[in-house]
BAFI-3210 file (N, C-alpha, C; in Angstrom, 3 decimals, decimal comma, padded with zeros to 6 digits):
// residues 183
n [1|2|3|4|5|6|7|8|9|10|11|12|13|14|15|16|17|18|19|20|21|22|23|24|25|26|27|28|29|30|31|32|33|34|35|36|37|38|39|40|41|42|43|44|45|46|47|48|49|50|51|52|53|54|55|56|57|58|59|60|61|62|63|64|65|66|67|68|69|70|71|72|73|74|75|76|77|78|79|80|81|82|83|84|85|86|87|88|89|90|91|92|93|94|95|96|97|98|99|100|101|102|103|104|105|106|107|108|109|110|111|112|113|114|115|116|117|118|119|120|121|122|123|124|125|126|127|128|129|130|131|132|133|134|135|136|137|138|139|140|141|142|143|144|145|146|147|148|149|150|151|152|153|154|155|156|157|158|159|160|161|162|163|164|165|166|167|168|169|170|171|172|173|174|175|176|177|178|179|180|181|182|183]
n.u [-052,287|-051,198|-048,607|-047,740|-047,831|-045,907|-043,613|-043,518|-043,136|-040,532|-039,672|-038,445|-035,899|-036,439|-035,745|-034,153|-035,680|-037,749|-040,946|-042,834|-041,847|-042,023|-044,811|-045,496|-044,236|-045,709|-048,269|-047,765|-047,015|-049,298|-051,155|-050,149|-050,380|-053,172|-054,123|-052,683|-052,526|-054,937|-057,236|-056,420|-055,893|-058,427|-059,949|-058,490|-058,836|-061,617|-061,906|-060,470|-062,105|-064,436|-063,688|-062,677|-064,540|-065,521|-064,500|-062,038|-059,940|-060,128|-059,669|-057,013|-055,906|-056,543|-054,990|-052,423|-052,265|-052,475|-050,089|-048,239|-048,668|-050,008|-048,891|-045,973|-045,782|-046,796|-044,939|-042,585|-043,288|-043,397|-040,718|-039,534|-040,878|-040,388|-037,679|-038,029|-040,089|-038,734|-037,043|-034,641|-034,107|-034,148|-032,053|-031,469|-033,913|-033,902|-031,691|-032,682|-034,793|-033,324|-031,688|-033,385|-035,964|-035,959|-034,748|-036,612|-038,807|-038,690|-038,730|-041,230|-042,972|-042,423|-043,113|-045,882|-047,012|-046,663|-047,988|-050,590|-051,263|-051,088|-053,096|-055,429|-055,366|-055,142|-056,580|-059,895|-062,658|-063,843|-061,744|-059,804|-059,535|-058,412|-056,044|-054,783|-054,489|-052,725|-050,502|-050,004|-049,144|-046,734|-045,350|-045,269|-043,625|-041,205|-040,761|-040,527|-038,239|-036,344|-036,413|-035,535|-032,891|-029,575|-028,946|-026,974|-024,793|-024,602|-024,092|-021,620|-020,089|-020,244|-018,942|-016,396|-015,656|-015,496|-013,443|-011,333|-011,160|-010,416|-007,974|-006,516|-006,467|-005,705|-003,640|-001,173|-001,802|-003,876|-004,946|-007,197|-008,152|-006,879|-007,925|-006,702|-005,839|-005,475|-002,454]
n.v [-114,187|-114,543|-113,682|-115,642|-117,929|-117,227|-117,159|-119,809|-121,252|-120,873|-118,448|-116,581|-117,348|-119,985|-122,237|-124,299|-125,692|-128,473|-129,754|-129,918|-128,086|-125,833|-125,598|-125,178|-122,698|-121,166|-121,311|-120,016|-117,414|-116,625|-116,747|-114,795|-112,520|-112,543|-112,240|-110,030|-107,973|-108,264|-108,765|-107,109|-104,743|-104,202|-103,634|-101,413|-099,602|-099,274|-097,987|-095,623|-094,603|-094,165|-092,164|-090,231|-089,452|-088,904|-087,054|-085,946|-084,533|-085,868|-088,481|-088,276|-087,781|-090,184|-091,971|-090,951|-091,336|-094,123|-094,882|-093,780|-094,914|-097,584|-099,166|-099,096|-100,587|-103,134|-103,777|-103,905|-106,080|-108,085|-108,130|-109,105|-111,498|-113,457|-114,524|-115,844|-117,679|-119,266|-120,524|-119,387|-117,977|-115,523|-113,661|-113,456|-112,451|-109,978|-108,840|-108,663|-106,843|-104,618|-104,160|-104,278|-103,126|-100,249|-099,553|-100,554|-099,047|-096,337|-096,966|-098,146|-095,981|-094,369|-096,095|-096,793|-094,265|-093,325|-095,402|-095,187|-092,581|-092,845|-094,742|-093,365|-091,174|-092,192|-094,579|-095,714|-095,501|-098,095|-099,798|-099,284|-100,906|-103,228|-102,196|-101,498|-104,055|-105,214|-103,567|-104,315|-106,965|-106,536|-105,048|-106,970|-108,865|-107,449|-107,097|-109,765|-110,494|-108,827|-109,707|-112,307|-112,289|-112,366|-110,739|-107,731|-108,290|-111,078|-111,349|-110,048|-111,773|-114,082|-113,149|-112,673|-115,284|-116,419|-114,853|-115,670|-118,392|-118,232|-116,902|-118,784|-121,029|-120,151|-118,383|-117,848|-117,228|-115,423|-112,412|-111,480|-109,068|-107,047|-107,364|-108,719|-111,201|-114,233|-114,140]
n.w [-106,268|-108,814|-108,357|-106,548|-108,205|-110,150|-108,585|-107,752|-110,115|-110,808|-111,720|-110,147|-108,737|-107,838|-109,185|-108,342|-106,564|-105,546|-106,725|-104,627|-102,770|-104,345|-104,646|-101,994|-101,591|-103,426|-102,252|-099,803|-100,656|-102,091|-100,006|-098,238|-099,880|-100,256|-097,610|-096,372|-098,382|-099,789|-097,876|-095,681|-097,103|-098,140|-095,809|-094,953|-097,143|-097,054|-094,597|-095,150|-097,200|-095,781|-093,944|-095,625|-097,833|-101,229|-104,197|-106,343|-104,734|-102,294|-103,148|-103,924|-101,416|-100,096|-101,615|-101,035|-098,228|-098,211|-099,510|-097,774|-095,280|-095,104|-097,272|-096,885|-094,501|-095,228|-097,206|-095,674|-094,038|-095,993|-096,829|-094,519|-094,135|-096,201|-096,030|-093,591|-094,166|-095,978|-094,291|-093,448|-091,177|-088,443|-088,520|-091,261|-092,110|-090,824|-092,113|-094,724|-094,376|-093,543|-095,817|-098,071|-097,668|-097,370|-099,786|-101,653|-100,992|-101,980|-104,702|-104,815|-104,282|-106,499|-108,644|-108,118|-107,957|-110,588|-111,988|-111,000|-111,768|-114,571|-114,971|-114,118|-115,848|-118,473|-118,860|-119,519|-117,182|-116,744|-117,304|-115,455|-113,025|-114,191|-115,234|-112,842|-111,754|-113,600|-113,163|-110,539|-110,847|-112,228|-110,264|-108,213|-109,413|-109,466|-106,679|-105,912|-107,391|-106,159|-103,469|-103,666|-104,198|-102,913|-099,768|-099,367|-097,625|-097,781|-100,515|-100,701|-099,110|-100,686|-102,999|-101,955|-101,296|-103,848|-104,948|-103,233|-103,911|-106,637|-106,405|-104,981|-106,702|-109,223|-109,006|-110,212|-112,824|-112,897|-111,716|-109,485|-108,268|-109,736|-112,180|-114,156|-116,645|-118,527|-120,238]
ca.u [-052,161|-050,248|-047,277|-047,413|-047,560|-044,624|-042,539|-043,469|-042,681|-039,108|-039,369|-037,646|-034,965|-036,867|-035,496|-033,502|-036,639|-038,610|-042,307|-043,552|-041,377|-042,587|-046,220|-045,527|-043,919|-046,874|-049,317|-047,376|-047,063|-050,705|-051,805|-049,709|-051,031|-054,605|-054,405|-052,123|-052,910|-056,356|-058,128|-055,947|-056,093|-059,861|-060,324|-057,825|-059,494|-062,965|-061,744|-060,116|-063,290|-065,405|-063,213|-062,389|-065,367|-065,532|-063,878|-060,651|-058,993|-060,181|-059,005|-055,579|-055,555|-056,587|-053,799|-051,241|-052,257|-052,186|-048,667|-047,409|-048,897|-050,286|-047,964|-044,659|-045,896|-046,924|-043,650|-041,672|-043,684|-042,975|-039,253|-039,184|-041,557|-039,898|-036,562|-038,549|-040,815|-037,734|-036,281|-033,297|-033,948|-034,416|-030,960|-031,665|-035,068|-033,445|-030,821|-033,533|-035,498|-032,333|-031,162|-034,378|-037,165|-035,759|-034,472|-037,852|-039,799|-038,644|-039,181|-042,675|-043,654|-042,269|-043,884|-047,323|-047,420|-046,766|-049,025|-051,907|-051,500|-051,347|-054,402|-056,494|-055,321|-055,162|-057,515|-061,297|-062,994|-064,113|-060,480|-058,866|-059,164|-057,507|-054,746|-054,190|-054,085|-051,507|-049,420|-049,714|-048,339|-045,381|-044,740|-044,989|-042,446|-040,033|-040,544|-040,027|-036,855|-035,509|-036,342|-034,884|-031,460|-028,953|-028,719|-025,617|-023,779|-024,461|-023,456|-020,208|-019,448|-020,107|-017,901|-015,109|-015,347|-015,074|-012,104|-010,373|-010,999|-009,629|-006,609|-005,884|-006,318|-005,167|-002,880|-000,070|-002,284|-005,008|-005,008|-008,615|-008,410|-006,371|-008,684|-005,842|-006,292|-004,446|-001,702]
ca.v [-115,532|-114,500|-113,586|-116,963|-118,834|-116,892|-117,577|-121,268|-121,821|-120,686|-117,165|-115,774|-118,016|-121,250|-123,313|-125,412|-126,300|-129,510|-129,259|-129,726|-126,814|-124,773|-125,450|-124,556|-121,278|-120,564|-121,167|-118,977|-116,101|-116,309|-116,488|-113,485|-111,517|-112,526|-111,722|-108,687|-107,000|-108,407|-108,481|-105,912|-103,604|-103,909|-102,961|-100,108|-098,713|-098,941|-096,964|-094,365|-094,110|-093,684|-090,909|-089,257|-089,748|-087,816|-087,163|-085,711|-084,229|-086,957|-089,642|-088,022|-087,948|-091,628|-092,557|-090,515|-092,058|-095,527|-095,020|-093,323|-095,690|-099,009|-099,833|-099,367|-101,660|-104,402|-104,027|-104,363|-107,442|-108,979|-108,247|-109,935|-112,794|-114,491|-115,301|-116,725|-118,773|-120,131|-121,174|-118,818|-117,447|-114,133|-112,784|-113,206|-111,561|-108,635|-108,341|-108,276|-105,600|-103,540|-103,861|-104,223|-102,342|-098,835|-099,479|-100,780|-098,042|-095,266|-097,518|-098,347|-094,695|-093,949|-096,983|-096,681|-092,915|-093,307|-096,331|-094,620|-091,427|-093,357|-095,394|-092,350|-090,255|-092,839|-095,703|-095,422|-095,983|-099,529|-100,524|-098,926|-102,057|-104,105|-101,525|-101,645|-105,459|-105,402|-102,895|-105,124|-108,111|-106,028|-104,712|-108,231|-109,467|-106,720|-107,431|-111,135|-110,443|-108,176|-110,507|-113,592|-112,117|-112,292|-109,439|-107,273|-108,986|-112,410|-111,196|-109,735|-113,012|-114,958|-112,585|-112,922|-116,711|-116,634|-114,254|-116,549|-119,596|-117,912|-116,589|-120,026|-122,000|-119,584|-117,212|-117,549|-116,808|-114,502|-111,516|-111,175|-107,670|-106,147|-107,568|-109,337|-112,482|-115,013|-113,336]
ca.w [-106,775|-109,928|-107,761|-106,022|-109,320|-110,776|-107,676|-107,708|-111,382|-110,993|-112,320|-109,237|-107,852|-107,261|-110,138|-107,662|-105,652|-106,090|-106,930|-103,361|-102,218|-105,185|-104,302|-100,678|-101,795|-104,093|-101,250|-098,836|-101,298|-102,371|-098,715|-097,765|-100,720|-099,980|-096,271|-096,107|-099,393|-100,103|-096,733|-094,985|-097,987|-098,225|-094,558|-094,971|-098,110|-096,566|-093,555|-095,815|-097,923|-094,796|-093,359|-096,693|-099,010|-102,201|-105,505|-106,740|-103,659|-101,322|-103,757|-103,797|-100,006|-099,812|-102,235|-100,281|-096,952|-098,494|-099,829|-096,655|-094,053|-095,293|-098,189|-096,290|-093,505|-095,951|-097,862|-094,624|-093,665|-097,073|-096,784|-093,366|-094,154|-097,114|-095,464|-092,543|-094,831|-096,601|-093,243|-093,316|-089,839|-088,101|-088,964|-092,696|-092,228|-090,436|-093,189|-095,856|-094,047|-093,552|-097,151|-099,141|-097,410|-097,699|-101,222|-102,400|-100,629|-102,980|-105,973|-104,714|-104,438|-107,891|-109,512|-107,922|-108,330|-112,048|-112,449|-110,668|-112,644|-115,912|-114,959|-114,054|-116,989|-119,781|-118,979|-119,228|-115,836|-116,679|-117,445|-114,392|-112,184|-114,944|-115,280|-111,509|-111,598|-114,396|-112,433|-109,354|-111,268|-112,486|-108,978|-107,521|-110,039|-108,981|-105,264|-105,898|-107,864|-105,142|-102,251|-103,901|-104,418|-101,591|-099,137|-099,688|-096,831|-098,366|-101,820|-100,456|-098,643|-101,855|-103,861|-101,299|-101,436|-105,240|-105,060|-102,550|-104,718|-107,831|-105,976|-104,557|-107,791|-110,457|-108,589|-111,118|-114,138|-112,857|-110,560|-109,371|-107,925|-110,760|-113,398|-115,160|-117,163|-119,216|-121,203]
c.u [-051,148|-048,820|-046,849|-047,075|-046,208|-043,462|-042,401|-042,894|-041,207|-038,730|-038,382|-036,862|-035,438|-036,581|-034,825|-034,447|-037,399|-040,052|-043,073|-043,125|-041,923|-044,053|-046,380|-045,246|-045,104|-047,994|-049,015|-047,500|-048,504|-051,456|-051,423|-050,382|-052,518|-054,934|-053,946|-052,644|-054,412|-057,257|-057,707|-056,166|-057,551|-060,338|-059,746|-058,551|-060,912|-062,893|-061,393|-061,318|-064,342|-064,983|-062,960|-063,216|-065,239|-064,649|-062,398|-059,693|-058,965|-059,512|-057,487|-055,094|-055,554|-055,356|-052,539|-051,152|-051,953|-050,689|-047,756|-047,540|-049,005|-049,221|-046,568|-044,686|-045,954|-045,603|-042,613|-042,000|-043,259|-041,467|-038,816|-039,735|-040,864|-038,648|-037,023|-039,277|-039,827|-036,821|-034,879|-033,087|-034,148|-033,300|-031,063|-032,851|-034,672|-032,564|-031,640|-034,298|-034,519|-031,900|-032,239|-035,521|-036,998|-035,521|-035,772|-038,898|-039,841|-039,113|-040,694|-043,422|-043,571|-043,164|-045,383|-047,834|-047,620|-047,873|-050,422|-052,234|-051,835|-052,727|-055,530|-056,527|-055,561|-056,218|-058,942|-061,674|-063,217|-062,830|-059,480|-058,556|-058,215|-056,117|-054,035|-053,722|-052,814|-050,307|-049,024|-048,867|-046,902|-044,664|-044,385|-043,773|-041,174|-039,725|-039,983|-038,560|-035,936|-035,342|-035,648|-033,436|-030,815|-028,838|-027,281|-024,522|-023,519|-023,743|-021,970|-019,459|-019,244|-018,998|-016,523|-014,701|-014,872|-013,684|-011,047|-010,102|-010,127|-008,176|-005,843|-005,572|-005,705|-004,257|-001,744|-000,555|-003,329|-004,987|-006,428|-008,867|-007,952|-007,115|-007,859|-006,384|-005,136|-003,771|-001,343]
c.v [-115,559|-114,425|-114,954|-117,952|-118,517|-117,301|-119,091|-121,873|-121,556|-119,377|-116,398|-116,627|-119,325|-122,425|-124,517|-126,155|-127,430|-128,995|-129,078|-128,417|-125,645|-124,529|-124,812|-123,053|-120,554|-120,324|-120,076|-117,580|-115,694|-116,005|-115,118|-112,373|-111,410|-111,919|-110,280|-107,663|-107,065|-107,993|-107,206|-104,657|-103,212|-103,168|-101,547|-099,139|-098,347|-097,866|-095,622|-093,759|-093,570|-092,324|-089,815|-089,587|-088,609|-088,091|-086,876|-085,508|-085,332|-088,214|-089,482|-088,203|-089,425|-092,312|-092,210|-091,233|-093,535|-095,729|-094,630|-094,215|-097,185|-099,719|-100,061|-100,496|-103,018|-104,758|-104,516|-105,768|-108,450|-109,199|-109,134|-111,351|-113,838|-115,199|-116,253|-117,919|-119,768|-120,790|-120,628|-118,085|-115,949|-113,208|-112,478|-112,282|-110,127|-108,029|-107,903|-106,992|-104,433|-103,162|-103,615|-103,252|-100,887|-098,647|-099,603|-099,703|-096,887|-095,733|-097,716|-097,035|-094,199|-094,779|-096,747|-095,282|-092,809|-094,198|-095,783|-093,437|-091,888|-093,999|-094,364|-091,459|-090,934|-093,927|-095,232|-096,043|-097,494|-100,371|-100,212|-100,079|-103,028|-103,500|-101,646|-103,078|-105,750|-104,749|-103,714|-106,344|-107,674|-105,695|-105,978|-108,928|-108,765|-107,074|-108,840|-111,187|-109,903|-109,060|-111,847|-113,461|-111,944|-110,863|-109,028|-107,979|-110,384|-112,326|-110,905|-110,980|-113,974|-114,458|-112,818|-114,377|-117,021|-116,057|-115,152|-117,808|-119,325|-117,603|-117,871|-120,946|-121,441|-118,401|-116,862|-116,994|-115,706|-113,685|-110,994|-109,696|-106,704|-106,315|-108,180|-110,668|-113,222|-114,146|-114,135]
c.w [-107,927|-109,417|-107,237|-107,112|-109,958|-109,884|-107,693|-108,979|-111,675|-111,620|-111,459|-108,265|-107,263|-108,183|-109,480|-106,725|-106,331|-106,107|-105,629|-102,701|-103,031|-104,856|-102,923|-100,792|-102,428|-103,089|-100,247|-099,440|-101,579|-101,078|-098,175|-098,565|-100,433|-098,627|-096,103|-097,097|-099,662|-098,952|-096,001|-095,811|-098,113|-096,984|-094,538|-095,908|-097,689|-095,488|-094,183|-096,533|-096,967|-094,239|-094,391|-097,931|-100,016|-103,390|-105,531|-105,585|-102,608|-101,862|-103,679|-102,375|-099,621|-100,382|-101,437|-098,945|-097,147|-098,713|-098,670|-095,421|-094,335|-096,125|-097,587|-095,251|-094,203|-096,645|-096,856|-094,160|-094,723|-097,037|-095,633|-093,491|-095,014|-096,624|-094,356|-093,137|-095,443|-095,579|-093,033|-092,004|-089,709|-088,578|-090,456|-092,916|-091,885|-091,530|-094,396|-095,577|-094,123|-094,964|-098,197|-098,891|-097,830|-099,195|-102,030|-102,129|-101,642|-104,343|-105,967|-104,931|-105,874|-108,808|-109,360|-108,189|-109,833|-112,568|-112,163|-111,559|-114,058|-115,993|-114,975|-115,290|-118,335|-119,947|-118,720|-117,870|-115,743|-116,794|-116,335|-113,432|-112,898|-115,047|-113,936|-111,269|-112,389|-113,711|-111,208|-109,709|-111,548|-111,181|-108,198|-108,101|-109,571|-107,531|-105,140|-106,314|-106,772|-103,912|-102,444|-104,333|-103,062|-101,091|-099,415|-098,892|-097,393|-099,707|-101,664|-099,987|-099,807|-102,780|-103,263|-101,434|-102,856|-105,459|-104,432|-103,365|-105,937|-107,473|-105,639|-105,732|-109,062|-110,164|-109,542|-112,461|-114,090|-111,588|-110,470|-109,165|-109,033|-112,080|-114,513|-115,619|-117,783|-120,251|-122,426]
res [x|x|x|x|x|x|x|x|x|x|x|x|x|x|x|x|x|x|x|x|x|x|x|x|x|x|x|x|x|x|x|x|x|x|x|x|x|x|x|x|x|x|x|x|x|x|x|x|x|x|x|x|x|x|x|x|x|x|x|x|x|x|x|x|x|x|x|x|x|x|x|x|x|x|x|x|x|x|x|x|x|x|x|x|x|x|x|x|x|x|x|x|x|x|x|x|x|x|x|x|x|x|x|x|x|x|x|x|x|x|x|x|x|x|x|x|x|x|x|x|x|x|x|x|x|x|x|x|x|x|x|x|x|x|x|x|x|x|x|x|x|x|x|x|x|x|x|x|x|x|x|x|x|x|x|x|x|x|x|x|x|x|x|x|x|x|x|x|x|x|x|x|x|x|x|x|x|x|x|x|x|x|x]
***
């Protein structure tokens, strides 16, 4: 829900949206988080706990399986879902999966490995769920930031359009590629 609210309020690229579009985005993000991460994660963790009950070593195995199997799938679904929800089509969804999923995957493993270790080592047991929730909000903000920036192909096309415009309108005073400026 916190992720949905931050996306709706314009924290991550929605400042140009009207309030009905912001509320729709908030609902979609909160629904995805509730279904995929909340319900799906609960079923996944219960299955892991049933097959790998126990303490230290089993907890490490559950975490490793979660990060190796469940989390990459949910991250890929998120990378594909938001361009579709925003109405940008299948090609934009494919571009986001191609450019964002692999990039975010390594960051996810680094972030959650560190956050989990810090939570278990530094937080008392009663505060560990709160520490995990705080880490989840930070991770959601990063995912939102990453998914609401143009895919590399879109960014390159935008940069080329800007270069063309500057070349066309200021060609005598500014060389875009050479980095020159007004003398």
